[in-house]
Residue frames as a rotation matrix with the C-alpha (Angstrom) as fourth column:
MET 1
0.699 -0.107 -0.707 -29.00
0.460 0.824 0.330 1.21
0.548 -0.556 0.625 -19.33
LEU 2
0.456 -0.569 0.685 -26.98
-0.766 -0.643 -0.024 2.23
0.454 -0.513 -0.729 -16.29
VAL 3
0.409 -0.442 -0.798 -24.17
0.438 0.862 -0.253 -0.03
0.800 -0.246 0.546 -15.03
THR 4
-0.044 -0.343 0.938 -23.46
-0.628 -0.721 -0.293 0.82
0.777 -0.602 -0.184 -11.42
LEU 5
-0.613 -0.193 -0.766 -22.78
0.434 0.728 -0.531 -0.63
0.660 -0.658 -0.363 -7.97
ALA 6
-0.641 0.376 -0.669 -24.90
0.584 -0.326 -0.743 2.04
-0.498 -0.867 -0.011 -6.27
LEU 7
-0.376 0.604 0.703 -28.05
0.569 -0.449 0.689 3.99
0.732 0.659 -0.174 -7.01
THR 8
-0.817 0.083 -0.571 -29.08
0.447 -0.536 -0.716 7.12
-0.365 -0.840 0.401 -5.12
PRO 9
0.258 0.960 -0.111 -32.26
0.691 -0.263 -0.673 9.19
-0.676 0.097 -0.731 -5.33
GLU 10
0.137 -0.271 -0.953 -30.27
-0.400 -0.895 0.197 11.90
-0.906 0.354 -0.231 -7.15
ILE 11
-0.880 -0.472 -0.049 -29.24
-0.259 0.392 0.882 9.44
-0.397 0.790 -0.468 -9.86
GLY 12
-0.525 0.749 0.404 -32.77
0.750 0.632 -0.196 8.10
-0.402 0.199 -0.894 -10.13
ARG 13
0.393 0.699 -0.598 -34.26
0.330 -0.714 -0.617 11.55
-0.858 0.045 -0.511 -10.62
ALA 14
-0.091 -0.533 -0.841 -31.68
-0.611 -0.637 0.470 12.46
-0.787 0.557 -0.267 -13.27
ALA 15
-0.928 -0.311 0.205 -32.10
-0.071 0.689 0.722 9.26
-0.366 0.655 -0.661 -15.29
THR 16
-0.191 0.945 -0.266 -35.30
-0.666 -0.324 -0.672 10.19
-0.721 0.049 0.691 -17.08
ARG 17
0.310 0.281 -0.908 -34.80
-0.920 0.329 -0.212 7.73
0.240 0.901 0.361 -19.98
LEU 18
-0.650 -0.677 0.345 -33.51
-0.753 0.635 -0.174 4.83
-0.101 -0.373 -0.922 -17.89
LYS 19
0.343 0.745 -0.573 -34.82
-0.758 0.579 0.300 1.33
0.555 0.331 0.763 -18.66
LEU 20
0.756 -0.172 -0.631 -32.35
0.327 0.935 0.137 -0.96
0.567 -0.310 0.763 -16.85
VAL 21
0.452 -0.686 0.570 -30.00
-0.887 -0.412 0.208 -0.72
0.092 -0.600 -0.795 -13.85
GLN 22
0.732 -0.299 -0.613 -27.32
0.071 0.927 -0.367 -3.40
0.678 0.225 0.700 -14.19
VAL 23
0.678 -0.537 0.501 -25.21
-0.676 -0.189 0.712 -4.16
-0.288 -0.822 -0.492 -11.11
PRO 24
0.349 -0.617 -0.706 -21.86
-0.581 0.449 -0.679 -5.74
0.736 0.647 -0.201 -12.15
GLY 25
-0.841 -0.534 0.085 -21.88
-0.396 0.501 -0.770 -8.07
0.369 -0.681 -0.633 -9.16
ALA 26
-0.507 0.652 -0.564 -24.18
0.573 0.743 0.344 -10.07
0.644 -0.149 -0.751 -6.93
GLY 27
-0.548 0.238 -0.802 -24.87
0.771 -0.228 -0.595 -7.60
-0.324 -0.944 -0.058 -4.12
LEU 28
-0.142 0.607 0.782 -27.80
0.625 -0.558 0.547 -5.22
0.768 0.566 -0.300 -4.41
ASP 29
0.201 0.264 -0.943 -27.45
0.975 -0.143 0.168 -3.66
-0.091 -0.954 -0.287 -0.96
ARG 30
-0.641 -0.476 -0.603 -26.11
0.429 -0.873 0.233 -0.36
-0.637 -0.109 0.763 -2.35
ILE 31
-0.783 0.472 0.405 -29.11
0.299 -0.285 0.911 0.10
0.545 0.834 0.083 -4.60
ASP 32
-0.782 0.609 -0.130 -31.80
-0.195 -0.438 -0.877 2.37
-0.592 -0.661 0.462 -3.17
ARG 33
-0.741 0.494 0.454 -34.79
0.669 0.593 0.448 0.56
-0.048 0.636 -0.770 -4.63
SER 34
0.231 0.848 -0.478 -37.10
0.709 -0.483 -0.514 3.41
-0.666 -0.220 -0.712 -3.71
ALA 35
-0.111 -0.366 -0.924 -35.02
-0.316 -0.869 0.382 5.54
-0.942 0.334 -0.019 -6.12
LEU 36
-0.821 -0.154 0.550 -35.74
0.408 0.517 0.753 3.28
-0.400 0.842 -0.361 -9.09
PRO 37
-0.628 0.637 -0.446 -38.07
-0.741 -0.666 0.092 5.10
-0.239 0.388 0.890 -11.49
SER 38
0.192 0.818 0.542 -41.28
-0.423 0.567 -0.707 3.29
-0.886 -0.093 0.455 -12.29
GLY 39
0.952 0.290 -0.102 -40.88
-0.229 0.447 -0.865 0.59
-0.205 0.846 0.492 -14.91
VAL 40
0.223 -0.947 -0.231 -37.07
-0.891 -0.101 -0.442 0.37
0.395 0.305 -0.866 -14.60
ALA 41
0.875 0.032 -0.483 -35.68
0.051 0.986 0.158 -3.16
0.481 -0.163 0.861 -14.32
LEU 42
0.362 -0.770 0.526 -32.92
-0.927 -0.240 0.287 -4.08
-0.095 -0.591 -0.801 -11.86
ALA 43
0.917 -0.100 -0.387 -30.48
-0.026 0.951 -0.308 -6.93
0.399 0.293 0.869 -12.54
ASN 44
0.395 -0.861 0.321 -27.33
-0.742 -0.094 0.664 -8.39
-0.541 -0.500 -0.676 -11.03
VAL 45
0.478 -0.321 -0.818 -24.80
-0.628 0.525 -0.574 -10.92
0.614 0.788 0.049 -12.33
TYR 46
0.723 -0.425 0.544 -22.78
-0.255 0.567 0.783 -13.90
-0.641 -0.705 0.302 -11.23
GLY 47
0.866 -0.499 0.040 -19.64
0.256 0.372 -0.892 -15.51
0.430 0.783 0.450 -12.59
HIS 48
0.217 -0.796 0.565 -17.22
-0.609 -0.562 -0.559 -13.84
0.763 -0.223 -0.607 -10.18
GLU 49
0.848 0.214 0.485 -17.53
-0.529 0.414 0.741 -16.65
-0.042 -0.885 0.464 -7.64
THR 50
0.777 -0.607 -0.165 -14.53
0.506 0.759 -0.409 -18.54
0.374 0.235 0.897 -9.04
GLY 51
-0.048 -0.839 0.542 -12.09
0.141 -0.543 -0.828 -15.71
0.989 0.037 0.145 -8.38
ILE 52
0.212 0.185 0.960 -13.51
-0.836 -0.473 0.276 -15.06
0.505 -0.861 0.054 -4.93
ALA 53
0.984 0.158 0.082 -13.34
-0.178 0.860 0.478 -18.74
0.005 -0.485 0.875 -3.99
GLU 54
0.456 -0.887 -0.070 -9.72
0.616 0.371 -0.695 -18.88
0.643 0.273 0.716 -5.12
TYR 55
-0.079 -0.426 0.901 -9.00
-0.409 -0.810 -0.419 -15.81
0.909 -0.402 -0.110 -2.96
VAL 56
0.695 0.406 0.593 -10.47
-0.700 0.193 0.688 -17.67
0.164 -0.893 0.418 0.03
ILE 57
0.899 -0.406 -0.166 -8.16
0.409 0.912 -0.014 -20.65
0.157 -0.056 0.986 -0.56
GLY 58
0.094 -0.916 0.389 -5.15
0.430 -0.315 -0.846 -18.36
0.898 0.247 0.364 -0.95
ALA 59
0.122 0.016 0.992 -6.04
-0.665 -0.741 0.094 -16.41
0.737 -0.671 -0.079 2.19
MET 60
0.930 0.259 0.260 -6.44
-0.366 0.605 0.707 -19.56
0.026 -0.753 0.658 4.28
LEU 61
0.658 -0.745 -0.103 -3.08
0.673 0.645 -0.362 -20.92
0.337 0.169 0.926 3.10
THR 62
-0.015 -0.686 0.728 -1.33
0.131 -0.723 -0.679 -17.58
0.991 0.085 0.100 3.63
LEU 63
0.328 0.212 0.920 -2.66
-0.800 -0.455 0.390 -17.18
0.502 -0.865 0.020 7.16
THR 64
0.987 0.121 0.104 -2.16
-0.158 0.837 0.524 -20.81
-0.023 -0.533 0.846 8.15
ARG 65
0.564 -0.823 0.058 1.38
0.803 0.532 -0.269 -21.13
0.191 0.198 0.961 6.78
GLU 66
0.650 -0.273 -0.710 2.31
0.258 -0.799 0.544 -17.53
-0.715 -0.536 -0.448 7.74
PHE 67
0.395 -0.491 0.776 3.73
0.916 0.148 -0.372 -16.88
0.068 0.858 0.509 4.28
THR 68
0.760 -0.071 0.646 4.02
0.061 -0.982 -0.179 -13.15
0.647 0.176 -0.742 4.94
ARG 69
0.811 -0.459 0.362 6.06
-0.500 -0.226 0.836 -13.60
-0.302 -0.859 -0.413 8.13
VAL 70
0.498 -0.639 0.587 8.23
0.444 0.769 0.460 -16.38
-0.745 0.032 0.666 6.69
GLY 71
0.549 -0.260 0.794 8.89
0.772 -0.206 -0.601 -14.39
0.320 0.943 0.088 3.52
ALA 72
0.816 -0.235 0.527 9.94
-0.311 -0.949 0.058 -11.33
0.487 -0.212 -0.848 5.51
ALA 73
0.716 -0.568 0.406 12.20
-0.291 0.287 0.913 -13.46
-0.635 -0.772 0.040 7.70
LEU 74
0.485 -0.535 0.692 13.88
0.773 0.632 -0.054 -14.98
-0.408 0.561 0.720 4.65
ARG 75
0.627 -0.230 0.745 14.55
0.422 -0.703 -0.572 -11.55
0.655 0.673 -0.343 3.14
ALA 76
0.754 -0.345 0.560 16.11
-0.623 -0.647 0.440 -10.59
0.211 -0.680 -0.703 6.48
GLY 77
-0.182 -0.918 -0.353 18.44
-0.736 0.365 -0.570 -13.60
0.652 0.157 -0.742 6.27
GLU 78
-0.528 0.069 0.847 16.55
-0.710 0.511 -0.484 -15.91
-0.466 -0.857 -0.220 8.63
TRP 79
-0.453 0.349 -0.820 15.56
-0.540 0.625 0.564 -19.32
0.709 0.699 -0.095 7.29
THR 80
-0.369 0.424 0.827 12.81
-0.831 0.249 -0.498 -20.68
-0.417 -0.871 0.260 9.54
SER 81
0.231 0.344 -0.910 12.64
-0.761 0.647 0.052 -24.28
0.607 0.680 0.411 8.42
GLN 82
0.941 0.103 0.323 12.65
-0.275 0.788 0.550 -27.77
-0.198 -0.606 0.770 9.89
TRP 83
0.710 -0.679 0.186 15.92
0.691 0.621 -0.370 -28.22
0.136 0.391 0.910 7.98
ALA 84
0.675 -0.481 0.560 17.65
-0.316 -0.873 -0.370 -24.99
0.667 0.073 -0.741 9.03
VAL 85
0.189 -0.736 -0.650 21.01
0.717 0.556 -0.421 -25.41
0.671 -0.386 0.633 10.76
GLY 86
-0.739 -0.670 -0.068 21.90
0.496 -0.474 -0.727 -23.80
0.455 -0.571 0.683 14.08
ILE 87
-0.645 0.593 0.482 18.39
-0.707 -0.703 -0.081 -22.69
0.291 -0.392 0.873 15.12
LYS 88
-0.682 0.513 0.521 15.57
-0.113 0.630 -0.769 -24.33
-0.722 -0.583 -0.371 16.99
PRO 89
-0.912 0.358 0.199 13.26
0.300 0.251 0.920 -25.93
0.280 0.899 -0.337 14.43
PRO 90
-0.610 0.764 0.210 9.77
-0.789 -0.611 -0.068 -24.42
0.076 -0.207 0.975 14.27
PRO 91
-0.230 0.622 0.748 6.67
-0.304 0.685 -0.663 -26.52
-0.925 -0.380 0.032 14.98
PRO 92
-0.704 0.041 0.709 5.44
0.602 0.565 0.565 -28.69
-0.378 0.824 -0.422 12.11
TRP 93
-0.918 0.389 -0.078 3.41
-0.365 -0.751 0.550 -26.78
0.155 0.533 0.832 9.56
PRO 94
-0.338 0.886 0.318 -0.33
-0.188 0.267 -0.945 -26.93
-0.922 -0.379 0.076 10.19
GLU 95
-0.977 0.055 0.206 -2.45
0.212 0.359 0.909 -28.42
-0.024 0.932 -0.362 7.41
LEU 96
-0.494 0.864 -0.096 -5.88
-0.866 -0.479 0.145 -27.68
0.079 0.155 0.985 6.01
ALA 97
-0.331 0.354 -0.875 -6.66
-0.212 0.875 0.435 -31.40
0.920 0.329 -0.214 5.77
GLY 98
-0.394 0.276 -0.877 -9.01
0.762 0.632 -0.144 -32.52
0.514 -0.724 -0.459 8.49
ARG 99
-0.937 0.073 -0.341 -9.88
0.156 -0.788 -0.595 -28.98
-0.312 -0.611 0.728 9.55
THR 100
-0.085 0.985 0.153 -13.44
0.945 0.128 -0.301 -27.66
-0.316 0.119 -0.941 9.53
ILE 101
-0.984 -0.115 0.139 -14.51
0.160 -0.910 0.383 -24.72
0.083 0.399 0.913 7.40
GLY 102
-0.188 0.950 -0.248 -17.75
0.725 -0.036 -0.687 -22.96
-0.662 -0.309 -0.683 8.22
ILE 103
-0.886 -0.056 0.460 -19.37
0.409 -0.559 0.721 -21.10
0.216 0.828 0.518 5.35
LEU 104
-0.348 0.774 -0.530 -21.95
0.407 -0.384 -0.829 -18.47
-0.845 -0.504 -0.181 6.27
GLY 105
0.254 0.475 -0.843 -23.98
-0.672 -0.540 -0.507 -18.11
-0.695 0.695 0.182 3.10
TYR 106
-0.416 -0.376 0.828 -24.28
0.153 0.868 0.472 -20.98
-0.896 0.323 -0.304 0.67
GLY 107
0.731 0.548 -0.408 -25.06
-0.276 -0.309 -0.910 -19.27
-0.624 0.778 -0.075 -2.59
ARG 108
0.929 -0.366 -0.060 -22.81
0.058 0.303 -0.951 -19.37
0.366 0.880 0.303 -5.64
ILE 109
0.179 -0.916 0.359 -19.76
-0.717 -0.371 -0.591 -18.11
0.674 -0.152 -0.723 -3.75
GLY 110
0.115 -0.084 0.990 -20.26
-0.911 0.389 0.139 -20.44
-0.397 -0.917 -0.031 -0.80
GLU 111
0.869 0.255 0.425 -20.75
-0.089 0.924 -0.372 -23.43
-0.487 0.285 0.825 -3.07
ALA 112
0.746 -0.658 -0.101 -17.66
-0.161 -0.031 -0.986 -22.50
0.646 0.752 -0.129 -5.10
VAL 113
-0.031 -0.743 0.669 -15.59
-0.958 -0.169 -0.233 -22.39
0.286 -0.648 -0.706 -1.91
ALA 114
0.383 0.257 0.887 -16.99
-0.652 0.756 0.063 -25.75
-0.654 -0.602 0.457 -0.78
ARG 115
0.998 -0.011 -0.059 -16.09
-0.037 0.656 -0.754 -27.44
0.047 0.754 0.655 -4.07
ARG 116
0.398 -0.917 0.029 -12.49
-0.364 -0.187 -0.912 -26.32
0.842 0.353 -0.408 -3.75
VAL 117
-0.097 -0.482 0.871 -11.92
-0.991 -0.036 -0.130 -27.12
0.094 -0.875 -0.475 -0.08
ARG 118
0.847 0.381 0.371 -13.09
-0.409 0.913 -0.004 -30.69
-0.340 -0.148 0.929 -0.65
ALA 119
0.715 -0.650 -0.257 -9.85
0.009 0.377 -0.926 -31.13
0.699 0.659 0.275 -2.61
PHE 120
-0.269 -0.811 0.520 -7.99
-0.605 -0.278 -0.746 -30.28
0.749 -0.515 -0.416 0.62
ASP 121
-0.305 0.239 -0.922 -9.91
0.473 0.878 0.071 -32.96
0.827 -0.415 -0.381 2.57
MET 122
-0.941 0.046 0.336 -11.55
-0.284 -0.648 -0.707 -30.37
0.185 -0.760 0.623 4.76
LYS 123
-0.494 0.843 -0.213 -14.78
0.859 0.434 -0.272 -30.85
-0.137 -0.317 -0.938 6.66
ILE 124
-0.840 0.265 0.473 -17.56
0.025 -0.852 0.522 -28.46
0.542 0.451 0.710 5.67
CYS 125
-0.280 0.863 -0.420 -20.47
0.920 0.115 -0.376 -27.02
-0.276 -0.492 -0.826 7.62
THR 126
-0.955 -0.046 0.293 -22.59
0.187 -0.860 0.474 -24.21
0.230 0.507 0.830 6.29
ILE 127
-0.262 0.922 -0.284 -25.83
0.523 -0.112 -0.845 -22.30
-0.811 -0.369 -0.453 6.62
ARG 128
-0.902 0.082 0.424 -28.05
0.327 -0.510 0.795 -20.59
0.281 0.856 0.433 4.09
ARG 129
-0.759 0.636 0.136 -31.12
-0.641 -0.695 -0.325 -18.40
-0.112 -0.334 0.936 4.30
SER 130
0.398 0.889 -0.226 -33.34
-0.915 0.402 -0.031 -21.06
0.064 0.219 0.974 2.73
ALA 131
-0.460 -0.689 0.560 -31.95
-0.751 0.638 0.168 -24.24
-0.473 -0.344 -0.811 4.26
HIS 132
0.291 0.653 0.699 -34.70
-0.122 0.750 -0.650 -26.33
-0.949 0.104 0.298 2.67
GLY 133
0.732 -0.030 -0.680 -33.18
-0.671 -0.201 -0.713 -25.58
-0.116 0.979 -0.168 -0.72
ASN 134
-0.157 -0.845 -0.511 -30.23
-0.712 0.455 -0.535 -27.85
0.685 0.280 -0.673 0.10
SER 135
0.475 0.463 0.749 -32.06
-0.877 0.320 0.359 -30.27
-0.074 -0.827 0.558 2.38
GLU 136
0.994 -0.105 -0.023 -30.22
0.101 0.984 -0.144 -33.24
0.038 0.141 0.989 0.89
ASP 137
0.279 -0.945 0.172 -26.78
-0.101 -0.207 -0.973 -31.64
0.955 0.255 -0.153 1.23
PRO 138
0.561 -0.039 -0.827 -25.15
0.733 0.487 0.475 -33.01
0.385 -0.872 0.302 4.42
ASP 139
-0.548 -0.836 0.023 -22.90
0.749 -0.503 -0.432 -29.95
0.372 -0.220 0.902 4.65
VAL 140
-0.405 0.483 0.776 -25.86
-0.237 -0.876 0.421 -27.63
0.883 -0.013 0.469 5.29
LEU 141
-0.932 0.031 -0.361 -26.63
0.349 0.342 -0.873 -27.55
0.096 -0.939 -0.329 9.02
GLY 142
0.016 0.980 -0.201 -29.68
0.962 -0.069 -0.263 -25.35
-0.271 -0.189 -0.944 8.57
GLY 143
0.533 0.304 0.790 -30.70
0.575 -0.814 -0.075 -21.72
0.621 0.494 -0.609 8.43
PRO 144
-0.001 -0.568 0.823 -29.43
-0.227 -0.801 -0.554 -18.61
0.974 -0.187 -0.128 10.22
ASP 145
0.746 0.343 0.571 -30.46
-0.612 0.016 0.790 -20.07
0.262 -0.939 0.222 13.59
MET 146
0.883 -0.466 -0.054 -27.48
0.465 0.854 0.233 -22.46
-0.062 -0.231 0.971 13.27
THR 147
0.625 -0.667 0.404 -24.91
-0.171 -0.623 -0.764 -19.67
0.762 0.408 -0.503 12.93
ASP 148
0.448 -0.460 0.767 -23.60
-0.894 -0.212 0.395 -20.07
-0.019 -0.862 -0.506 16.48
GLU 149
0.724 -0.142 0.675 -23.07
-0.060 0.962 0.267 -23.80
-0.687 -0.233 0.688 16.01
VAL 150
0.822 -0.457 0.340 -21.12
0.451 0.158 -0.878 -23.24
0.347 0.876 0.336 12.79
LEU 151
0.500 -0.649 0.573 -18.89
-0.549 -0.750 -0.370 -20.71
0.670 -0.129 -0.731 14.54
ARG 152
0.533 -0.276 0.800 -18.17
-0.737 0.314 0.599 -23.09
-0.416 -0.908 -0.036 17.42
ARG 153
0.802 -0.130 0.583 -17.21
0.232 0.967 -0.104 -25.95
-0.551 0.218 0.806 15.10
SER 154
0.928 -0.241 0.283 -15.08
0.266 -0.103 -0.959 -24.10
0.260 0.965 -0.031 12.60
ASP 155
0.127 -0.959 -0.255 -11.34
0.781 -0.062 0.622 -23.66
-0.612 -0.278 0.741 12.24
TYR 156
-0.960 -0.275 0.061 -12.00
0.249 -0.727 0.639 -21.27
-0.131 0.629 0.766 9.35
VAL 157
0.025 0.985 -0.172 -15.11
0.608 -0.151 -0.780 -19.11
-0.794 -0.085 -0.602 8.98
VAL 158
-0.895 -0.241 0.376 -15.93
0.446 -0.438 0.781 -17.71
-0.024 0.866 0.499 5.55
ILE 159
-0.188 0.835 -0.518 -18.54
0.188 -0.487 -0.853 -14.95
-0.964 -0.258 -0.065 5.36
ALA 160
-0.971 -0.102 0.217 -20.26
0.221 -0.026 0.975 -15.13
-0.094 0.994 0.048 1.99
MET 161
-0.135 0.991 -0.012 -23.78
0.962 0.128 -0.239 -13.99
-0.236 -0.044 -0.971 2.85
PRO 162
-0.152 0.120 0.981 -25.38
0.589 -0.786 0.187 -10.80
0.793 0.607 0.049 1.52
ALA 163
-0.977 -0.126 -0.174 -25.69
0.214 -0.635 -0.742 -7.64
-0.017 -0.762 0.647 3.57
THR 164
-0.144 0.980 0.134 -29.29
0.368 -0.073 0.927 -7.41
0.919 0.183 -0.350 4.75
PRO 165
0.161 0.254 0.954 -30.95
-0.707 -0.644 0.291 -5.86
0.688 -0.721 0.076 7.79
GLU 166
0.966 0.249 0.067 -30.68
-0.230 0.715 0.660 -9.31
0.116 -0.654 0.748 9.40
THR 167
0.628 -0.768 -0.128 -26.99
0.736 0.639 -0.225 -9.90
0.254 0.047 0.966 8.64
ILE 168
0.150 -0.598 0.787 -25.48
0.026 -0.794 -0.608 -6.42
0.988 0.112 -0.104 9.10
GLY 169
-0.151 -0.334 0.931 -23.64
-0.867 -0.407 -0.287 -6.44
0.475 -0.850 -0.228 12.42
SER 170
0.796 0.594 -0.114 -24.58
-0.480 0.735 0.479 -10.08
0.368 -0.327 0.871 13.04
ILE 171
0.371 -0.754 -0.542 -20.97
0.677 0.619 -0.398 -11.19
0.635 -0.219 0.740 13.58
ASP 172
0.639 0.012 0.769 -20.62
-0.365 -0.875 0.317 -9.19
0.677 -0.484 -0.554 16.75
ARG 173
-0.232 -0.785 0.575 -18.53
-0.896 -0.058 -0.439 -9.42
0.378 -0.617 -0.690 19.90
ARG 174
0.223 0.380 0.898 -20.56
-0.749 0.656 -0.092 -12.31
-0.624 -0.651 0.431 21.29
ARG 175
0.973 0.220 0.066 -20.30
-0.125 0.747 -0.652 -14.35
-0.193 0.627 0.755 18.12
LEU 176
0.379 -0.913 -0.153 -16.61
-0.498 -0.062 -0.865 -13.64
0.780 0.404 -0.478 17.63
GLY 177
-0.169 -0.403 0.899 -16.23
-0.985 0.103 -0.139 -14.95
-0.037 -0.909 -0.414 21.17
LEU 178
0.723 0.493 0.484 -17.59
-0.468 0.865 -0.183 -18.31
-0.509 -0.094 0.856 20.01
LEU 179
0.734 -0.485 -0.475 -14.62
-0.375 0.293 -0.880 -18.86
0.566 0.824 0.033 17.68
LYS 180
0.746 -0.592 -0.305 -11.71
0.665 0.639 0.387 -21.03
-0.034 -0.492 0.870 18.70
PRO 181
0.606 -0.592 -0.532 -8.51
-0.198 -0.760 0.619 -19.13
-0.771 -0.270 -0.577 19.53
THR 182
-0.487 -0.793 0.367 -6.93
0.156 0.335 0.929 -20.97
-0.860 0.509 -0.039 16.59
ALA 183
0.245 0.708 0.662 -9.69
0.823 0.208 -0.528 -19.98
-0.512 0.674 -0.532 14.14
PHE 184
-0.878 -0.457 -0.139 -9.35
0.278 -0.726 0.630 -17.66
-0.389 0.514 0.764 11.15
LEU 185
0.226 0.951 -0.212 -12.07
0.360 -0.284 -0.889 -15.37
-0.905 0.125 -0.406 9.78
VAL 186
-0.859 -0.414 0.300 -12.33
0.417 -0.227 0.880 -14.67
-0.296 0.882 0.368 6.04
ASN 187
0.084 0.910 -0.407 -14.84
0.277 -0.413 -0.868 -12.04
-0.957 -0.040 -0.286 4.93
VAL 188
-0.892 -0.323 0.317 -15.54
0.374 -0.131 0.918 -11.85
-0.255 0.937 0.238 1.18
SER 189
-0.010 0.974 0.225 -18.98
0.994 -0.014 0.104 -10.28
0.105 0.225 -0.969 1.53
ARG 190
0.390 0.188 0.901 -19.51
0.174 -0.976 0.128 -6.86
0.904 0.107 -0.414 3.11
ALA 191
-0.680 -0.728 0.085 -17.56
0.107 -0.213 -0.971 -5.14
0.725 -0.651 0.223 5.90
GLU 192
-0.346 0.599 0.723 -20.79
-0.800 -0.591 0.107 -4.15
0.491 -0.541 0.683 7.65
ILE 193
0.498 0.559 -0.664 -21.60
-0.180 0.815 0.551 -7.76
0.848 -0.155 0.506 8.53
VAL 194
0.100 -0.575 -0.812 -18.73
0.848 0.476 -0.233 -7.88
0.520 -0.665 0.535 11.04
ASP 195
0.991 0.108 -0.080 -18.47
0.135 -0.772 0.621 -5.54
0.005 -0.626 -0.780 14.02
GLU 196
0.475 -0.869 0.136 -15.04
0.221 -0.032 -0.975 -4.14
0.852 0.493 0.177 13.16
ASP 197
0.130 -0.405 0.905 -14.34
-0.852 -0.512 -0.107 -2.80
0.507 -0.757 -0.412 16.65
ALA 198
0.699 0.186 0.691 -15.04
-0.574 0.721 0.387 -6.26
-0.426 -0.667 0.611 18.07
LEU 199
0.906 -0.424 0.023 -12.82
0.335 0.682 -0.650 -7.84
0.260 0.596 0.760 15.40
TYR 200
0.245 -0.839 0.486 -10.01
-0.329 -0.544 -0.772 -5.45
0.912 0.029 -0.409 16.29
GLU 201
0.256 -0.096 0.962 -10.34
-0.967 -0.023 0.255 -6.43
-0.003 -0.995 -0.099 19.95
ALA 202
0.930 0.135 0.341 -10.33
-0.155 0.987 0.033 -10.13
-0.333 -0.084 0.939 19.07
LEU 203
0.665 -0.744 0.063 -7.11
0.320 0.208 -0.924 -9.68
0.675 0.635 0.377 17.06
ALA 204
0.127 -0.628 0.768 -5.51
-0.618 -0.655 -0.434 -7.54
0.776 -0.419 -0.471 19.74
ARG 205
0.305 0.064 0.950 -6.31
-0.911 0.312 0.271 -10.07
-0.279 -0.948 0.153 22.48
ARG 206
-0.673 -0.525 -0.521 -5.36
-0.698 0.685 0.211 -12.96
0.246 0.505 -0.827 20.18
SER 207
-0.280 0.662 0.695 -8.69
-0.468 0.538 -0.701 -14.59
-0.838 -0.522 0.160 20.92
ILE 208
0.904 0.324 0.279 -8.74
0.057 0.554 -0.830 -15.55
-0.423 0.767 0.483 17.23
ALA 209
0.184 -0.926 0.330 -5.74
0.690 0.361 0.627 -16.47
-0.700 0.112 0.705 15.11
GLY 210
-0.817 -0.497 -0.291 -6.25
0.142 -0.664 0.734 -13.99
-0.558 0.558 0.614 12.26
ALA 211
0.326 0.945 -0.028 -8.51
0.297 -0.130 -0.946 -12.51
-0.897 0.300 -0.323 9.62
ALA 212
-0.837 -0.420 0.351 -8.55
0.463 -0.200 0.863 -11.91
-0.292 0.885 0.362 5.88
LEU 213
0.055 0.869 -0.492 -10.85
0.334 -0.480 -0.811 -9.14
-0.941 -0.120 -0.317 4.71
ASP 214
-0.793 -0.202 0.574 -11.62
0.604 -0.141 0.785 -8.74
-0.077 0.969 0.234 1.02
VAL 215
0.368 0.923 0.110 -13.99
0.900 -0.384 0.205 -5.91
0.232 0.023 -0.973 1.87
GLY 216
0.085 -0.278 0.957 -13.84
0.070 -0.956 -0.284 -2.19
0.994 0.091 -0.062 2.49
ILE 217
-0.325 -0.251 -0.912 -12.57
0.920 0.140 -0.367 -1.04
0.220 -0.958 0.185 5.88
ALA 218
0.712 0.654 0.257 -14.51
0.553 -0.747 0.369 1.75
0.433 -0.121 -0.893 7.55
ILE 219
0.111 -0.698 0.707 -12.52
-0.120 -0.716 -0.688 4.82
0.987 -0.009 -0.164 8.59
HIS 220
0.455 0.112 0.884 -13.37
-0.835 -0.290 0.467 4.41
0.309 -0.950 -0.039 12.26
ALA 221
0.940 -0.061 0.336 -11.92
-0.093 0.901 0.424 0.90
-0.329 -0.429 0.841 12.25
ARG 222
0.662 -0.722 -0.200 -8.52
-0.394 -0.109 -0.913 1.74
0.638 0.683 -0.357 10.76
PRO 223
0.124 -0.678 0.724 -6.69
-0.982 0.020 0.187 0.65
-0.141 -0.735 -0.664 13.96
VAL 224
0.772 0.178 0.611 -7.32
-0.179 0.982 -0.061 -2.95
-0.611 -0.062 0.790 12.91
LEU 225
0.870 -0.474 -0.134 -4.64
-0.105 0.087 -0.991 -2.40
0.482 0.876 0.026 10.26
GLN 226
0.226 -0.817 0.530 -2.04
-0.963 -0.269 -0.005 -2.37
0.147 -0.510 -0.848 13.04
HIS 227
0.199 -0.078 0.977 -2.45
-0.537 0.825 0.175 -6.11
-0.820 -0.559 0.122 13.45
ARG 228
0.376 -0.079 -0.923 -0.85
-0.917 0.109 -0.383 -7.14
0.131 0.991 -0.032 10.17
ARG 229
-0.727 -0.687 0.024 0.84
-0.683 0.718 -0.137 -10.18
0.077 -0.115 -0.990 11.72
ARG 230
-0.765 0.496 0.411 -2.54
0.191 0.784 -0.591 -11.70
-0.615 -0.374 -0.695 12.38
ALA 231
0.379 0.917 -0.122 -4.65
0.157 -0.193 -0.969 -10.05
-0.912 0.348 -0.217 9.71
LEU 232
-0.679 -0.508 0.530 -4.37
0.579 0.075 0.812 -10.13
-0.452 0.858 0.244 5.93
PHE 233
0.214 0.763 -0.610 -5.93
0.108 -0.639 -0.761 -7.16
-0.971 0.097 -0.219 4.15
VAL 234
-0.902 -0.426 0.067 -6.10
0.087 -0.030 0.996 -7.66
-0.422 0.904 0.064 0.43
ASN 235
0.114 0.969 -0.220 -9.06
-0.131 -0.205 -0.970 -6.12
-0.985 0.139 0.104 -1.36
CYS 236
-0.869 -0.485 -0.094 -8.93
-0.194 0.161 0.968 -7.86
-0.455 0.859 -0.235 -4.75
ARG 237
0.123 0.973 -0.194 -11.99
-0.561 -0.093 -0.823 -7.37
-0.819 0.210 0.534 -6.88
THR 238
-0.590 -0.299 0.750 -12.71
0.288 0.790 0.542 -9.94
-0.754 0.536 -0.380 -9.56
TYR 239
0.087 0.640 0.764 -14.97
0.994 -0.006 -0.108 -7.80
-0.065 0.769 -0.636 -11.74
């Protein structure tokens, strides 16, 4: 048995006694299936959706309440509070309640996120590849053809769909332009799904409010790291 996140032709040729390739996660996009020797089984796992869903909740709260900025201000001796004395009070804190979360990908991770945001009284709209599988779920708008509508409606967009030829690069400049200027993007899937140059531009122009990326950042897109006030970059693996 080989436990790995990736399989290359070189590994496949060297593994002459291999019987099983076990991926310690849900995504199989880094497995070159043509490199699997004949008769070798391929398996993935689930169970990590709880930790990822909790990351999504934490990221939304951190971005919405600006915990990073407020914490830094407090350490610098500035108390930005409705109750602070001698300074102009900040606007009331925004709340998750009543806001709309759009979930792109309604598998185990998407469903785990939905269960938790219901406790915050959020509205949910989502898509999945096989929309008929959740035909009785009122939160499911439909299949991938409803992506644009989910983006237009949402105050928070969570990307939880797998990386496939259809999804890679699908959140491009045009689709990022559909988001509200007050919307936040949370990607817990794969970096390749989002056009990182377009995301950088959206953050730089403030055409979206911020982003949380629990994914790898490509070298060519490192400039996006300059926008830490509007982007939260915490890559926290749960397995």
